[in-house]
Every structure is written in structure tokens, then in C-alpha cells.
ROMARSE-751778 format. One record per residue: x negated, y, z of N, C-alpha, C, O in turn; residue in one letter. Coordinates in steps of 0.02 Angstrom, whole numbers, plus 50000, padded with zeros to 5 digits. Example, Ala and Ser with C-alpha at 12.3 -4.5 7.8 and 13.67 -1.06 7.14 Angstrom:
% residues 2
493404971650390493854977550390493404983550390492884983450423a 493584988850354493164994750357493555000250394493305005750402s 
***
This chain:
% residues 555
519665926753618519315929953656519085927553725519515926553767m 518475926653739518215922553801518185926453861517885931853862a 518455924053908518525926953987517915924054005517685919153976a 517595927254061516955926354093517255926454159517795928454180t 516505922554199516665923254271516225930254319516235931454379t 515915933254270515375937754295515725943354332516315944354322s 515445946054364515675952354402516105951854463515965947054500g 516575955754481516985954454541517735951354523518185950454564s 517755949954450518455946754432518775951154386519215949054348g 518565957754389518835962254354518885961454276519325963754240d 518275957254255518285955754166518925951954160519295953654114d 519075947454195519705942954183520285947954180520635948754131l 520345951354239521005955454242520925959654188521445960254155r 520485962454168520575968554123520845965154057521235968754026s 520735960154036520985957053974521685957253968521935956353912t 522095958454022522845956754021523145962353982522975968053997g 523625961253930523945965753899524415970753941524835968253978q 524375976353937524765981753971525335983253939525475989153925q 525755977953924526395980353881526815983153917526875981053975s 527225988753894527675992153930528245986753950528655989253988p 528375980853937528975977253950529395978154013529995979854013l 529055977054064529385977454137529605984254142530215985054149a 529185989654140529405996654163529785999054103530126004054115s 529795997154051530345999853994531055997554013531536001354012q 531095989054036531715987354053531885990754112532485991954116r 531515992954163531715994754222532026001354210532526002654244a 531806006154164532056012954134532596012354099532966017254104k 532776008354068533196008354002533606002754012533685998453968e 533896002554071534305994754074534995997754043535345993254018n 535296004754039535816006654013535686008053934536156008353894d 535136008653919534846012053852534326008153812533726009153811a 534736002753774534045997753742533806002153692534116006953669p 533155999953674532816003153624533196000953552533575996253541t 532926006853503533246005453444533055997953414533445994453382a 532495996553427532175990453414532625982953439532675977553408a 532915984853504533325979153534533975979953527534345975953557n 534265985253488534845986953462534995984053399535585983253383r 534475982253357534365978953293534405972553281533945968653296t 534975970653252534995963253233535555959353301535685961453358g 535785953153267536305950253309535955948753378536285950353427r 535435946453388535085944053454534655948653489534415947253543f 534515955953449534195960353480534245960553560533725960853592g 534795960353588534945961853653534635956853690534405958553745g 534555950353671534135945653707533535946653724533275944453775y 533215951053671532475951653666532195958053686532075962253643f 532075959353758531845966053795531205969053757531095975053754t 530815964553730530195967653705530345969253648530725965553616l 530045975653616530155977853556529445974653521528915972853545g 529755975053438529305972753403528605975853402528135971853401y 528505981153402527865984953411527505982953478526905981753473k 527805982453539527235978253591527245970953576526715967853580e 527785967953560527695960453537527005958753496526555954653509g 527085962953447526435963553392525895963553434525475959053437f 525905969753477525185971953514524965965553559524375963653564n 525385963253585525255956853623524965951453591524435948753609q 525345949553536525125943853492524445945753456524155940753434w 524155951253447523715953953412523145953553480522595951053470w 523285955553534522915955353602522565948153612521985947353631a 523025943353597522915936353610522565934553684522085930853692n 522825937253721522635936453794522365927353815522675922353798v 521905927453843521545920553850522105918053922522205922353965p 522375912253928522595907453970522375910654045522765912654088a 521715910354047521365910754112521375917154133521355918354194a 521405922154085521385929854098522095931154132522175935254177a 522615926954105523265928654119523445926254181523815929454218a 523135918754202523255915754258522945921054313523275922954361e 522265923154302521955927954354522415934254374522555936954428h 522605935654308523065941354341523655941354384523765945654426a 524065935454369524565932954421524355932354480524565935854526v 523875927354488523425926354559523315932354594523445932554655m 523025938254558522955943554606523445946854633523325951754668s 524125944754621524595948454661524675942954727525175943954762y 524245937554744524345933254803524135938754862523545940654860v 524475940854904524345944954969523685942354990523525936354989p 523225948255012522625946855041521955944454996521375944855017y 522155941754926521805938654879521675942654824521945941454770l 521195948554834521245953954774520715953354719520655957354672k 520315947654730519875945154682520055937154686519705933954725q 520485934154657520535928054661520205924354615520155927054560p 519885917454621519575912454594519755910254529520345908854522p 519385909754480519765907954411519245904154388518715907054379t 519275899054378518845894254335518985895754249519545896254224h 518455896154220518545896254146518335891154107518055892354054t 518455884454128518225878354094518745876854037518645873253988q 519355880354052519915879554001520235886253995520245890554039t 520505886753935521055892853932520625899353921520835905053935g 519945897653892519685904653871519655905453811519365910753800t 519825902753761519785902353695520545901353663520945897053681q 520675906553607521295905653574521485898453563521035894353570p 522135895953546522235889153534521945887053468521975890053414p 521635880953480521205877853420521785876753356522385875653363s 521455877353300521795875853248521985868553220522435866653182a 521495865353252521515857353248521555853753305521275854853358n 521955849153286522025844753362522505846453399522765851853385g 522735843253449523265843853496522925844553581523165842053631s 522275848953574522035848253641521865855453660521995860353626t 521555855353719521385862853748520675861353745520515855453750m 520205866053737519415865953746519345866453808519565870953845s 518985860853826518555860253905517915861753908517545858253874v 517655866253943517065868153948516685864654011516865866054068s 516065859553998515755856454054515215860054092514925857654140d 515095866754064514525871054088514735872554159515325872954177s 514315873154191514175875154278514425881954276514795884054321s 514235885654221514285893354226515015894954216515165900754233s 515495891454193516105891154192516505890254246517085892254250n 516135886754300516575884554361516625890954406516245895654394e 517105891354461517205896754496517015896054563517245891454597a 516555901054591516495900854665517155900354716517715902254699k 517055898354761517625899354803517625905954841517105908854858p 518305908354854518345915454882518535914854948519025911354963v 518155918354997518425917755068518725924655077518515929855052t 519225923955116519645930555144519605929755222519945925755253t 519095934655255519005934855320519595938255366520095940255337g 519535938955435520065941455470519995949355481520375952255519t 519465952655445519625960055434520045961555387520405966355401n 520165958355322520585959855281521135953255260521525952955213t 521035949355303521625943855299521845942355363521545938055395d 522445945855391522565943655463522755937555489522785936255549p 522905932655432523095926055435522535921155423522625915055425y 521925924155411521305919255393520955919055452521205920955505g 520335916455448520095915755379520235909855342520275904355368p 520315911355271520435905455222520065905055162519795910155140r 520025899355131519485899555070520015896155009520305890655011q 520025900954960520395900554895519905896654841519335898954834w 520045892754815519745888554754520195887154691520805886754692n 519785886354633520095885854575519545880754544518965882154534s 519865874354532519415870054507519615866154437520185867354417n 519285862654406519585858754351519265851554357518675850054345l 519855846754382519575840754402519695836754346520225836954314v 519125832254330519045828054266519375820954286519335818754344k 519685817754236519965811554254519605807454208519225809854166l 519725800554216519495796554153519805796354086520375798054071s 519425794254052519615795853980519385801453941519005805853963g 519645801253878519375807253830519955813653843520565812653836k 519725819053858520045824953867520605825353923521145828053916n 520395822553972521045821854029520695826154088520155824654114r 521045831054104520785834654164521345839854195521705843354160a 521345839854258521995843954306521615849354316521035849354334i 522075855454298521955861554327522195862554407522775861154421n 521795864854451521925865454527521835871354549521345874654533e 522295873454589522155878254644522315877354720522875875854741f 521775878554758521895876954826521685881254870521245885354861s 522095880054936521785885254994521785880355058522125875455070v 521335883155090521185879055159520955883355203520545887655189e 521215882355267521005886755329520255884655358520055879255377r 519925890855353519185889355378519105888355446519465891555485i 518615883555473518605881855536519105876355567519035874555626g 519555873955530519995869755562519935862055499519705861355442e 520255857655545520165851455505520775849655467521335850855491t 520705847255415521225846355360521555841155384521225835955375v 522245839955421522525834755449523125832355386523305826555378d 523365837955347523885836555314523775840355247523515845955246q 524005836455182524095839955123524655840955089525055836355081n 524785847155064525395849455011525075850054939524645854054920l 525385845254905525335846054838525885848454795526375844654799v 525985854054753526515856854725526455855754641525935856754609m 527005853854617527105852154553527555856854509528125857954528l 527345859254455527865865754432528355861654385528395855454389h 528705865154344529285862554301528975862554232528375862754219g 529485862254188529315860254120529025867854084529255873554087y 528455865454053528085870854021527845875854056527555880354026g 527895876054127527655882954171526935880254190526655875454163a 526685884154241525985883654278525885884354340526355887354365g 525415882654386525325884554441525325890454466525355891654526l 525265895454411525255903954438525975904454463525995907654515g 526515902454443527135902254452527275902654533527735905954556f 526885899554569526965898554636526565904754663526305903354717f 526435910954642525925914254668526385917954735526075921254777y 526985917254738527315920354801527265915054859527505916354914k 526945909154846527065904154910526455903154946526445902955007n 525825902454900525155901454922524995904054982524735900255023f 525115911155001524845913155069525275911955112525005910455165e 525975911855116526445910055163526305903355185526285902155245g 526215898855139526185891955158525455889455177525375883655197l 525045892855172524345891655195524225894555258523645895255276s 524735896555296524685898755361524785894255412524675895255472r 525055888055378525125882355428524425879655445523955879055405a 524425878155514523695876955533523595868955528524005865055552h 523035866855498522845859755487523065858155415522875852655395g 523375861555377523655860755314523005863355254522545867155269w 523075860755197522765861355144523285861955089523755858055086k 523215866755049523745867755006523515867354926523125871454901i 523855861154884523635861854817524135862654776524705860454785y 523925866254724524415867954657524255864854594523785867554566a 524455860954568524235857754507524545859354445525145860454450l 524305859754388524545860054322524595852954309524145849054325d 525165850754279525315843354250524815842554196524565847654171m 524675838154181524315835654125524655837454062525245836254052l 524195840854013524545842453943524985848653957525295851053910g 525025851354016525355859954026524955865354075524465863354107m 525095870254079524765874854091523965876054071523795876454012g 523525876554121522875875454094522365870354118521775870754135r 522855864754112522675856754116522415855754044522535859854000s 522015849754032521915847953968522495845253933522945842253963s 522485846353866522995844253836522865839753774522835841253714r 522785832853813522735827053759523295826453714523805829853720p 523185822153671523785820453604524255817153658524015814753709p 524885817253645525365813953679525665810353635525955813053587f 525635803753644525845797053607526355792453643526305792953705k 526725789153627527225784353645527155778553600527265778753539i 526955773253633526935766953601527495762153595527555758453546h 527945762353650528555759553663529005760453600529095765653569a 529315753653586529785755253539530565755853559531025757853523k 530585753353626531385754553648531425759353703530965759753744d 531965763053706532085769553740531775768853807531315772653821r 532015763553858531875762253911531125761353919530895763653971e 530655758253875530025758253882529755765053868529225767153891g 530145768253828529735775653797529875780253857529485784953864a 530425779453907530475784153948529925783054015529635787454047t 529895776054024529305774854072528605776054054528155776154096k 528505777253980527865778853955527665785653970527175787854000e 528235788953939528215796353957528075798954039527655802954058a 528485795754074528435797554148527675795854175527375799254216e 527455790154146526745786754180526155792354147525605793554170s 526415794854096525825798554065525635804454110525055806454115w 526205807454147526045812154200525875809454269525445812654299f 526155803454304526165802754357525405796754366525185794854420i 525195795254316524625791554317524045796054319523495794454341d 524215802254293523625806854305523685810454367523165813154386a 524345811454412524405812454465523975807354513523635810254556l 523955802954511523825796554553523035796554554522705795954605e 522735797354480521965797754477521735804654502521135805254514e 522065809054509521795815354535521745814654612521295817254646w 522395809854643522445808554713521815805154728521545806654781r 521495800054683521065797454712520325799954702519855797954736i 520275804354652519725808554648519665812654698519095814854705v 520105814754740520175819654799520095816254848520035819554900r 520075809354855520055805554919520625806454973520535805755033k 521225808054945521785808854981522165803554992522395800854941i 522345800655061522665795355066523515796355070523915792555043d 523645801355104524485802555107524595810455096524145814355112r 525065812155075525205820455056526015820255060526455815955060f 525965827155062526755829255055526965831354984526565835054955t 527475829854955527335832254877528015834854859528545831854868l 527915841854828528325847154814528415846854741527915848354709l 529035845154703529075845854644529575850354621530125849354646g 529535854754582530145859254547530405856754487530005855254444h 531105855854474531305854754415530975848954383530935844154421s 530695848054318530305843454299529835839854348529805833854362l 529515844554369529075842654445529305838454489528985833854514g 529955840054503530375835654546530455828454534530345823554569g 530715829454464530915821254422530255817254430530265811254441y 529655820854424529135817554422528855814554488528565809154497m 529055819954534528785818254597529245809854627528975805154657a 529855810354611530245804054615529935798654586529755793654618v 529855799354518529445793554490528725791154517528575785254521a 528375795554532527735794254569527835790654638527515785754658y 528345793954670528475788754753528705782054728528585776954760a 529065782154667529335773754658528635769954639528435764954669l 528295773054583527795768654551527185767054605526995761354617k 526905772654634526465772754686526675773954761526655779654783y 526855769254798527105771054852526535770154898525975767954883p 526805772554972526325772255022525965777955028525555777955074g 526015783254991525475789154983525905794655010525605798755045h 526575795855001526925801555024527285801255088527735797155100i 527045806155132527355806055187528035811355196528335811755250n 528195814555145528825819355139528785821155058528285822255024k 529415821155043529665821554972529985828454960530505828954992l 529865833154928530255840154935530485840354870530015840954831i 531055840254839531215841754766531755847054763532345846554779l 531355853354733531655859554730532055860154654531785860254599a 532655860554667533135860154598532905856054564532705858254511s 532835849054574532545843954530532925842554457533535841854456p 532625842254412533085839654348533195831154356532875827754397v 533645828554316533875822054303534035818254356533905812254357g 534335821454406534745816454450535455813854436535595807954451i 535895817754409536445814654395536575811854323536255813654274p 536985807854322537035803154253537575807954212538055811154234e 537345807454150537785810254084538535808554089538675803054065d 539025812154115539715811654124539965808254046540445804454045p 539655809953994539875807053933539775800353915540075797553869y 539355797853952539285790753943539835786053974539905780153957a 540235789154024540745785654038541445787253995541805782653976v 541565793453984542055795653962542025801453904541915807153922s 542095800053839541915804853780542395811453796542275817153776a 542935809753833543475815053839543415819653891543755824753891a 542915818153946542795823753997542505830853965542185831553913m 542745836054012542515842153980541725843254003541495839554047p 541355848053975540675848853976540545852754038540815858154048e 540105849854081539925852454147539825860054141539625862354088p 539945863754189539745870854167539115872854216538785877954205s 538975868954262538375871754295537715868554290537205871854299e 537715860854270537045856554250536935857854173536975853254133a 536775865154150536805865454082536175868754070536105874054100n 535695866754033534945868654033535105876153991534765880854011l 535505877253945535655883853914535595889353966535385894953951a 535815887254038535915892454078535165895454101535135901154125n 534645891854093533975893554106533865899154049533395902854064e 534135900653996533805904153956534475910553950534345915753919f 535065909653976535535915153957535825919054025536125924354025t 535645915054083535855917554154535375923654168534765923054167q 535735929854181535265935454190535205934554275535615931654311d 534535937954299534385936954354534835940354428534765938554486q 535315946054399535665948354441536225943754453536645945554494d 536295937554421536845933354423536555927854482536905923554509q 535795929154497535505924054552535265928154607535395925854662t 534955933354608534555935854675534805942554684534555945554731t 535305945954645535605952854678536285951554687536635955954711e 536565944954669537325944254700537415938254736537265932954710t 537655938554796537935930954828538535927554796539075930254786t 538355921154782539025917754751539555919054798539505918054858n 540165921754765540855922454814541045915754814541525915754852p 540965910854797541315905454792540825900754851540955894754856n 540495902554876540025898954922540265899154988540475904854999a 540345895155043540655896055108540075901855148539505903555135p 540395903055183539975908355235539675905155289539365908355331k 539725898355293539445896055354538745892855341538535891855284t 538415891555392537645889955395537615882155417538015879055453t 537025879855387536985873355415536455872955478536295878155507d 536225867755493535815867955564535215872655556534945875755602n 535015872855489534375877155485534425884355472533965888155457n 535115886055480535305892555470535185895355403535035901255392n 535255890055351535315892055281535995891155256536415888255289f 536105893655197536915892755169537045886155163536625882755133l 537515883555184537805876655184538305876455117538875878755122n 538075873755055538485874155000538965867554999539365866554953a 538885863555048539155856955054539955858055025540155855854971r 540345861755072541025862455045541085864454976541495861354942s 540775868854950540815869654865540595864054827540785863454769k 540175859354859539975854354804540605850354813540895847954764a 540815849754870541435842554879542035846554848542455842854822e 542175853254845542775855554803542545855154733542965853254692a 541955856554715541915853954648541835848554617541865848154556q 541695842754667541715837054652542405832754640542505827954604s 542885836454687543575835754687543835837554613544065833654571t 543735844354607543945846754547543795842354479544205841054436a 543035840054481542875836254438543315828954410543285825954357d 543755827654474544025821854447544755823154431545155818554426k 544935830454421545525831754374545595830354312545075831354281t 546135827854271546075824954205545845832154168545965837954184p 545515829954120545265835854066545875838354036546335834554021p 545915845454026546385847153979546135849053907546525850653862t 545565848753902545285851853839544755845653823544525841953867a 544585845253745544235840253727543475841453740543305847253750p 543015836753741542265839253751542105843553703542285842553645r 541735849053720541365852653675540675848953663540235847953706r 540655846953594540145843553577539485848453569539515854353553p 538805844353585538235848753573538075848653500538135843853462i 537865855053486537675858153415537295852453383536785851053415p 537415848653324537105845253282536305846753267535815843053271k 536365852653252535645854553245535085854453307534485852953307w 535535856653358535135855553431534945848753430534355847053435l 535485844153425535255836453436534735833853388534365829153403t 534715836853332534305835553279533565837553287533105833853271y 533485843553313532785846053334532595842053402532035839453405l 533035841353457532875838053505532565830853494531985829353511w 532965827053467532765819853436532065819853385531685814953382d 531975825753349531445825453318530805828253363530235828853342a 530995829453416530505831653474530165838553437529575838453422n 530575844153424530395849053421530475854653484531045856353499v 530045856653510529925858053571530115865953581529995868953529s 530325869453623530545876953616529915880653600529925885253561p 529205878253638528685881253632528315879953548527825883053526f 528605875853519528435875153451528645881653413528285884053370s 529255884353432529555889253383529115895953407528945900453368l 528955895753479528605901253491527925902153462527695907753451v 527585896453449526885895953412527045896853341526575899553312r 527615895453300527685895253238527955903053219528025904953161w 528085906953274528475914153258527835919453257527905925153237s 527205916653281526785922253260526905928653305527015928153365g 526855934153273526905939553294527535941753343527595945853388p 527965937153315528755938453358528735933453421529185933653462l 528285929653426528125925153493528425929453554528945928153585g 527935935653569527965937353638528785939953633529145939153683p 528955941853594529735945453592530215939453599530725940153632r 530065933553569530525928853590530505926953671531015926953706f 529905925453693529715923653758530055929753811530235927853868v 530125935353795530395940853829531145939953839531445943153882s 531435935753799532165935153813532235929253879532725928853916g 531705925453882531725922353949531435925454002531755925654055w 530915927753999530495931654055530885938654076530745941254130t 531245940854043531545947754061532185946854104532395950854146s 532475940254084533015937554142532705933954202532945934454259r 532225930654189532005926354247531675931154302531775929854361r 531315936254284530805940554333531095947654337530715952254352f 531725948954324531875955654322531945958554390532005964654402s 531945953054439532065957054506531345958254544531315960054603h 530735956954500530185957654531529835964654519530085968054474l 529285967054553529095974054528528855973054453528595967954430p 529005979054418528795978754344528085975654340528055970254311p 527495978254364526885974554356526805967854361526495964554319d 527125965154422527155957454423527495954254369527205949954336e 528155955954357528515953054299528105953254234528035947754207a 527825958654204527395959654155526865952954157526805948254118q 526605954354205525885948654213526215941154214525885936654189a 526805939954240527165933954230527295932654148527125927554118l 527575937754124527805937554046527175935154009527205930653967h 526535938754026525945938653990525775930953997525655927353949t 525785928754062525525921654088526055916754063525845910954058y 526545917454049527115913254013526905911553941526845905953915a 526805918353912526805918453836526145913553823526125908653785y 525565916553870524905913053855524965903853855524665900053817t 525335902453897525355894453914525875891953846525715886953815l 526495895953828526865893353778526555892653719526735888653676f 526075896553712525765896553639525205890553637524995888753582k 525015888053683524485883653682524675877753639525275876653629q 524205873953613524365867753578524755862753620524665861353680r 525285859953571525675856153614525485849153637525095845953601g 525715846453692525415840253714525875837553763526235833153740s 525985838953829526445836953881527185838353875527625835653908g 527275843353826527905847253822528345841953770528955841953767e 527925837553733528325832653692528675826253733529105822553708y 528445825753790528775820653848529625822753855530075818853872a 529665827553843530515830153854530995826353830531495824953863l 530895824253772531365821053726531515814753745532075812453740a 530905810953771530915804953803531235803853877531415798453900y 531255809653908531445808453983532155812253978532615809654010i 532295818153942533005820053954533315820353889532975822453842l 533885818653881534365819053829534585825253807534535829553851a 534815827553750535025834753737535615836953800536045832953816p 535575842753826536045844553883535725845053949536025847553997g 534935841953957534675840754010534885835154060534685835154118a 535265830654036535325825454072534885819554058534745818853998f 534595814854102534125811354112534265805454090534765802354108a 533785802954043533965796154007533995789954050534385785354039r 533515790154102533505786454147533665790154217533235791754258s 534345791154225534505794754296534225793254355534215787354375p 533945798254392533685797554457534115794954510533885792754563l 534825795154493535225793554546535425786554553535715784254602i 535225782854493535045774954494534585773654540534715769154580r 533895777654549533385775454563533255776954633532935773154669r 533525782854654533325787554728533355782654770532815781554796i 533815778954789533965774954846533285770654857533185768454913a 532855769454807532275764754813531655769454837531145766554855g 531675776254837531025779354859530985777354935531475777554972v 530365775354952530275775155020530285766255036530085763355087g 530495764254997530765755954997530405752054968530545746154974r 529855753754930529375749954889528905745154939528805745754999q 528685740654896528045734554917527465739654915527355742954864m 527115740254969526375743354962525925736354959525905731855002i 525605736554903525115731054880524425733554927524415739554943t 523925729554946523325730454974522925735354912523055735454851p 522405739054951521985742154886521625737654855521305733554887p 521635737654782521175733454752521545727654708521285724154664g 522235727754732522735721454703523255726354679523785723354672e 523295732154664523855735654614524015733254556523505731954524s 524475732154529524655731654462524935736454429525285734754382t 524845744054443524955748854416524545750854372524085746954362n 524535757154332524185758254274523385760854294522925760354255s 523325763654366522675764154370522335759754405522525757954461i 521725757054374521405750754375521175749654444521135754754479s 521025743854471520815741354534520185744554552520075746654608s 519675744954493519015748254511519075755854514518595759154534a 519635758754496519635766154505519945766654594519795771654626s 520235762954615520675762954668520015762354730519985765254784l 519615758254704519095756354751518545762754768518075762254808s 518705767754735518325773554745518765778254782518495783754787t 519275777954806519915781554830519485783054909519625788154940s 519065778954933518875781154999519475780855050519465783755104a 519905777855033520575778255083520265774855153519835770455160t 520665778655202520395775855263520695767755280521255765755268p 520265764655305520525757355327521005757455378520965760855429s 521525753255361522235752655401522375745055397522525742055345n 522315742055463522545735955467523125733955418523145729455375p 523585738455436524275736955417524325738355335524875739355310e 523925738455309523835738955231523465732355206523445731355146t 523215728455243522765722455221523255716855192523015712255159s 524005717555205524385712955178524955717155144525075722755167k 525365714655083525955718155058526295719655117526345715655163p 526595726855118527105727455167527685732455134527575735255080t 528115733155159528735736055123528795743455148528675743355208r 528915748555131528955754955152529625754755198530095750755188e 529605759255246530095759755302530475766455295530825768255342t 530435770955228530905774955224530355781255231529865780855267g 530515786555195530255793055195530685799655202531175799455166i 530635804455232531045809955227531065812455153530565812255117p 531645814755134531815818555071532235825255077532795825355103i 531905830555052532305836155054532475839354982532065840554938v 533215840554979533345843454904533405849954917533665851654970f 533225853954879533245861054879533545864854830533195865054779m 534035867854826534425872254768534505879654787534505882154843y 534575882254732534655889254733535565891154756535995887054741g 535655894854775536425897654798536815898454723537395896654716e 536465900754675536675900754599536335897154554536325899254496n 536005891554571535875887254539536205883954482536755881554494d 535945883354414536165880754361536145873254367536515869554335w 535645871154412535585864354413536065861954477535975864054534m 536555857454458537195854854508536925853254578536545848354586d 537105856954627536935854054695537275846754715537035842954757v 537895845354677538165839554694537605832754681537595827454712n 537155834854627536715828554614536325827554688536265821954713g 536115832454715535725832754793536245829054837536075823854866g 536855831354843537345827254895537445820454877537435816154920y 537555819054814537625811354797537095807354816537195801854841n 536345810554805535785806854812535575805554887535315800554911a 535785811854920535675812154996536235805355029536015801555072q 536925804555003537265800155029536995793555019536915789855068k 536805791254948536455785254926535925782754985535915777555018l 535455789354982534875787355030535075786155116534785782255154l 535515789455130535755787955195536095780455204535965777155254l 536435778555166536615772555149536205766255150536345760855176q 535615767955112535115764055106534765763455176534585757655190e 534635768355225534395768655285534795764555333534485761055373r 535465764455335535855760755362535855752855344535945748255384e 535755752555284535745744355264535155741355287535155735655309t 534475746055283533755744155305533825742055375533665736355395a 534055746555412534055746355494534435738855507534135734755541l 535045737555480535225730855487534915724455490535035719755528k 534405725155432534025719055419533425720855448532995716655434k 533185725555485532535727455509532375724555576532845723655614a 531705722755597531505719355635531415725955688531495731855671s 531235723455761531175729155798530565733155796530615738655824a 529975731455767529455735255739529565738855683529245744155682e 529955737655631530265742555579530755747255601530685752855577e 531245746355640531625751255678531225757455700531355763255683r 530755755355738530295760955764529955764555714529835770555717v 529805760755668529395764855604529795767755549529565770455500k 530505766755563530995768555508530995776255504531145779555554e 530825779455440530805785455434531245789155372531025794155342g 531785786555359532225787555301532575793355311532975792755358g 532575798755285533075803855312533205808255247532765808355204e 533615810655240533875816055182534365820255205534845819055242a 534085827555168534555833355172534485838055127533965839555098k 535095840755120535165847055053535165853855093535495854855144v 534735858455060534615864755087534595869555022534265868854970v 535045874655042535245879054972534925886254998535035888755054v 534545888754950534205895654969534695900454937534875900254879i 534915905454990535165911754964535015915754908534405916254899k 535355918654868535305922754822534745921454791534255925154788k 534805914254758534115912154716534575907554668535095904754688a 534285907154593534425903054557534085896754553533915894154607g 533935893254490533445888954470532665888154507532375883254531h 532495894454502531795895454524531745896854585531395901854591h 532015893954659532175895554708531455896754742531475899154799v 530905895654718530245897454752530125904354736529745907554772y 530325906454699530235914154663530765918054675530655923454702l 531465916054656532095919854678532025919954744531995925854763d 531985916954780532185917354859531475915554905531565911554952g 530995917254898530245916154896530295916854974530015912855011w 530585921154991530385921455082530685917255131530425915655185e 531365915255106531645910255138531425903555115531345898755153q 531335903455046530865896655033530275894355063530135888555077f 529905899955072529205898455115529315896455192528915893155226n 529965899155216530125898755282530325891555296530085888355343r 530855888655246531035881255234530465878355237530405874555286v 529885878755193529305873755185529065873855241528975868255266m 528885879655282528405879355345528875873955397528575869955433l 529455874255397529745870055450529755863055424529805858255463e 529715862255356529645854655339529075852955356529035847655386e 528495856455342527595855555356527565852855431527275847855452m 527995858355473527905857055544528115849455560527815845555597k 528645848455527528985841755546528465836155518528405831355557d 528175835955472527765831755450527185830755503527015825555531v 526905837055510526375836855565526485832855638526095828855664s 527245835255665527355831955717527585823855702527455819455743e 527855822755653527815815155633527265810655620527275804555627r 526625815555595526105811155585525745809255663525445804255682e 525895814955693525475814755766525755809055810525425806155853r 526455807755796526935803355832526535795955830526275792355873e 526615795555750526285789355715525665787255735525615781355749k 525075791755740524425791055772524465789055843524145784155864e 524935793355887524955790655955525125784055965524845780756009g 525635781355924525935774055938525355768855916525225763355941k 525035772055862524365766555828523935766155892523705760755912r 523835771155919523255772255982523515767956041523205767756094a 
***
């Protein structure tokens, strides 16, 4: 089923499947349907068999599903949605997503004027950014303020298997910042970006991990070059946060602030040290699929302290420190091993989305087991749109999803933990343009049109960047990882200052802090979107002030 760009956008939106999933769930919280009561796992899947079959049969294109979600962005009633990808059902052959080069599939920018947009005028764009090589392209959504010079750029990266549409609660609020342009990207091989075959050539585990990371971050760097962006603020959620750190380490000199929203992969696997240690209760990937939303957005964590930090947000430091102390208590029970079948599937690189694709008409019902828990706090129509969007992305041909087994071990602990590398962020050597030894070629770098800067004419070392760790109050991702990383970063700052010259002391910008979003779980940008947006705007304001101060010193 192909979606088109004709008309006012109603064609795309009308293709959305109007399943009663969300409204049915709202009406029947205490009275599950007969279908849901059937079978051992019936209670996990809120979508009935009939509704699931109807959604599978409707085969909503990914472009239409994305368009439906974006239509809930305030003041954006007719969102732009290019149809260069995601307009056809998944191909039966190859691990790719069909990419159209026709100009008729491009989306025209949409402008919201001050008569309908009190924070406008703004221009909203949907583009497919072509990269080098075969079938490599990045799906991009951007917002900019009309009549203002773009001084700063914010780039947003989603988590594993998700897409840029999940940030629909953030685009409007964040684009109120004057002088900023907001970009949200689908990572290569995910969302509506192209899906080239994912292949790893390295034979050793360390090499395979680096190669898997580079598959994503090389694409991000090439996107930066194509967009002619010199420096930007990078926000990454979950796996996107992991990749944000990897990018900052491999391509230094382009980040002015790193914001990690519930990042995966910071702590080390505790079992690597002692097999007798108890299984951790918080940093467990299974919670992403079993934790009900009323455990995250409707209820305040009773164990969290009631005091607030300097930003007037919940301070979870005492909870984290208490948990850290508790973790040192000798274990009273043996480790609960990860099931062998799960380890087998993980090591065999059978992704969760493979199961959705293999299940055919049962796919939407399986996906509802996750979406009903993640989006139950939202209005029914928005929850339904996100469910359909998630399903359309999950059923696409596999590509970037296969990187997970090379990056994380079973249980969601990183094979190359960020806690071992985080202190190096903002402390790398910056090579002059054209002399890079990284994967992006020197020829490609010459097209970046990076502003000439005398300071980059010779190799220099970074002097630190601010890093913000953001967690939900009821996050299954362990906030201890953030506090431990913060400690290492501040120690690295003190070490750098002791060795720094007078000029380097003036330039020193290394900072780190942890912010906890109230009544939010792992998806902090969606569960606690209002507070999340406020935090982000404060961090963006800080970036603007820092950069103006730097420009003043150069002048």
C-alpha cells in the first residue's frame, strides 16, 4: 500500500488502522476481553485476535504511521512527511528498505504562522539525507524558527528499534528556543532510514563491538558533513545515548554538550567479577517489556528522597548511594542464571523484531504487549497511533537491529562498558580537517564546509564538554551508572586542570551532572515530557551562553 504526498496530508493519515486497542484498554481495565483471558500469556497482550488480524491485513505503511504520530505535534496539523521510504510493505527479498529517488516523493516544508502558532513562525521539514555507498540514507525531521539565524543545533537520537516519531512530545517545546534548529534522526537501519544489510567482518569480540558501533556513528558523522554542521548538542536516548558517547569519542571536536537520556551500557556486568553476586533488580532489560506504565508515570517512587536538586528536580543521589551501599552486602542467594534459550537466541542474533515478523497476523497482538504498557498514560488516540507506528517499524526488514548482540550481552550489559570509556569524552585529540584517520574519508571531510578556525590548524586536545545524565524516577536503567560516570568525569576534570596551561584552564568546559525526571520510567522524554522539555531548554540556554562567551573571548 503506497502513501502519497498529494492533497493536504489526509491521504497519509487516512491509511492509519483505527483499531480499538487504546480505547478498549481504557474502558476495560478491570474486564479483559475473552480473547485476552485465553491462554497463559493472554493478559500480556491487550489487542484482541480479530483487531490484530485486521491491523496485519491493513498493512499500514511506515510513512503513514509516522505521519499520524507527527500530526499530534501541537500547532502542526499537517506535518510534512516525505515518502521516499516506508511507503511499501517490507520486501520479500534482501535486507533493505526501498528508497525512491523521485522528487515527487519529497516533502515540501510546512510553515506555521503566528496566527495559528503562538510560538512561531516555524518551518517543519521531513527529508531523506543520502549518504555515500549503496542504500545508505538517514530519515530526518527538523524544525527551525523563521526569521532567525541558526546559531545552535540540537540532534536527537532514538533508542533501539524505535524511530524519530517517538519524540513527538518534544519537537514543539524544544523549538521555542531562539537561535536553535532541532533535528531528529532515525539511526541507519532503523525507523524509516534505509536498511542496508548489516555485516560484521571482525573475528574478535572487541573488533566486532567497534565495528557495530561504527556502523551507526560513521553514518551520523557523514550526515553532519552533508548538513555542513560544525558543532552541535547531541541528545541520545537508551541505545542512542550509548551511540552518542561512542560518537563523541571517535569524532571529537564537534559536540558542545552531550545529553544522555537513560543511556544503556554504562555499568559493567557484575557477574564478570563474581558469579555469586545476586542478579540486579533495576538494570534489567526485561523490565522494558513487563513494567506497567502506572509504575512509572502514575506513581511516585516511595523510596526516592523528597528533596530537590539545584534545578528543582528530584534528587535521587541518596537513593543511588543507598542502593550502592546495599549492593556491597554479601549475597544471600546464588545468581539467578539467564535462561539458556535466551542466551542462545541472543548469541544467534535472533532479534525481538524477528519474532514479530515471523508471527504474521499475531504480530500486532505481540507488539501490543509492549505498547499497552509503555503508552497507557497517553490519550487513547495517541496511544493507538504510537502502537501502529511501532508495529510498522518492527515489521520492517532487519538491518541495524542486528547490531545489538555485538554491543550488549544478554541482560543489557555492554560488552564494552561506557564506564571504562566515559572519562575520555571531551579529552580526545582533534586532528585538522583532511588529516582524520577515522572511517570517514578525508575527501568527504573536505566537503563539510566547516568554518575556518586557526585553533584547528594543528592537532589539539579537547578541554572537556558538559555531560548531562538524565533518568526517570522509576527507570529500570540504574541511575547508579550515571552517578558513577559523573564521579569519573569530575575526577578527570581535576586531573586535567592540574596539568593545564593558563589558556587551557580558561577553556576548560568539562562538567557532569545527573538529573532525575519525576514520575517517569525509561522513556523519560515521553513519560515526563513536560519536565523533560524544561530541563532541555535550560541545557540549551546554557549552551547558547557558553558559545557566546567563547565567541567573545575569540573576538
